[in-house]
C-alpha positions in Angstrom: -68.6 30.0 -48.9 -72.0 28.5 -48.9 -72.9 29.8 -45.6 -72.0 33.3 -46.1 -74.1 33.3 -49.4 -77.4 32.6 -47.4 -77.2 36.0 -45.7 -79.8 38.3 -46.7 -79.2 42.2 -47.3 -77.4 43.9 -44.5 -75.2 40.9 -43.8 -74.6 39.6 -40.2 -72.5 37.4 -38.1 -71.3 33.9 -38.9 -69.9 31.8 -36.2 -67.7 29.0 -37.7 -66.1 25.9 -36.2 -64.4 25.3 -39.6 -62.0 28.5 -39.2 -62.1 31.8 -41.2 -62.1 31.4 -45.1 -60.7 34.4 -46.9 -62.6 33.6 -50.1 -65.8 33.5 -48.1 -65.0 36.7 -46.5 -64.3 38.4 -50.0 -67.7 37.3 -51.1 -69.4 38.9 -48.3 -67.5 41.5 -46.6 -70.7 42.5 -44.7 -70.6 39.3 -42.9 -68.4 39.0 -39.8 -67.0 35.7 -39.8 -65.8 34.4 -36.3 -64.2 31.3 -35.4 -65.3 29.3 -32.3 -64.7 25.7 -31.1 -67.8 24.0 -30.0 -66.0 22.6 -27.1 -65.4 26.1 -25.4 -69.3 26.5 -25.5 -69.9 23.2 -23.8 -67.6 24.0 -20.9 -64.8 21.6 -21.9 -61.2 22.2 -22.3 -59.7 20.9 -25.3 -56.2 19.7 -26.0 -55.7 19.4 -29.6 -52.2 18.8 -31.3 -50.4 19.9 -28.3 -52.6 23.2 -28.1 -54.9 23.8 -25.1 -58.3 25.6 -25.7 -59.8 26.3 -22.3 -63.5 26.2 -21.6 -65.1 29.5 -21.9 -67.9 30.8 -19.8 -68.7 33.4 -22.0 -69.1 31.2 -25.2 -71.2 28.8 -22.9 -73.4 31.5 -21.9 -73.8 32.5 -25.6 -74.6 29.1 -26.6 -77.3 28.9 -23.9 -78.8 31.9 -24.9 -79.0 30.8 -28.6 -80.2 27.4 -28.0 -83.4 28.9 -26.1 -84.1 30.8 -29.3 -83.8 27.7 -31.8 -87.3 26.3 -31.3 -88.9 29.7 -32.3 -86.5 30.3 -35.2 -87.4 26.9 -36.7 -91.1 27.4 -36.1 -91.1 30.7 -37.6 -89.1 29.5 -40.8 -86.2 31.8 -40.0 -84.0 28.7 -39.6 -84.7 25.5 -41.9 -82.9 22.3 -42.4 -81.4 21.3 -45.5 -83.7 19.4 -48.0 -83.6 15.6 -47.6 -82.9 13.4 -50.5 -83.6 9.9 -49.7 -81.0 7.4 -51.8 -82.8 4.1 -52.0 -80.8 0.8 -51.5 -79.6 1.2 -47.7 -76.0 1.0 -47.3 -75.2 0.0 -50.7 -76.3 3.5 -51.8 -73.3 5.3 -49.9 -71.0 5.0 -52.8 -73.6 6.6 -55.0 -74.1 9.4 -52.6 -70.3 10.0 -52.5 -70.0 10.0 -56.3 -72.8 12.6 -56.4 -70.8 14.7 -54.1 -67.6 14.3 -56.2 -69.5 15.2 -59.4 -70.8 18.5 -57.7 -74.4 17.1 -58.3 -75.4 17.9 -54.6 -76.3 21.4 -53.6 -77.3 22.0 -50.1 -79.2 18.6 -49.9 -78.9 16.0 -47.0 -78.5 12.5 -48.3 -80.2 10.0 -46.3 -79.8 6.2 -46.7 -82.5 4.1 -44.9 -81.0 0.9 -43.4 -83.9 -0.3 -41.5 -87.8 0.2 -41.7 
């Protein structure tokens, strides 16, 4: 649901590796949600739980085209990474991060745990 809410006016297209979510689609009918498996865009066949997902030349070409655009999208600010929140304490702070997630005290931040200097 979070991803569809990031689109501006006019909607767009969301490529999801997690599947189509009916609640998300209901929130933004102007956003086309399309399922893909990252493996198909890497030129690899995937066998998962007895189902074979063949490699896709079309998906691979689309991914190659998109990846060429990424540096400019980042440079122009059209694509931004999540804000980073450093949780002090190294690996000992990992349970704190999980607790914050469980309590809903994280909204789009990336938790980072420094384990070495």
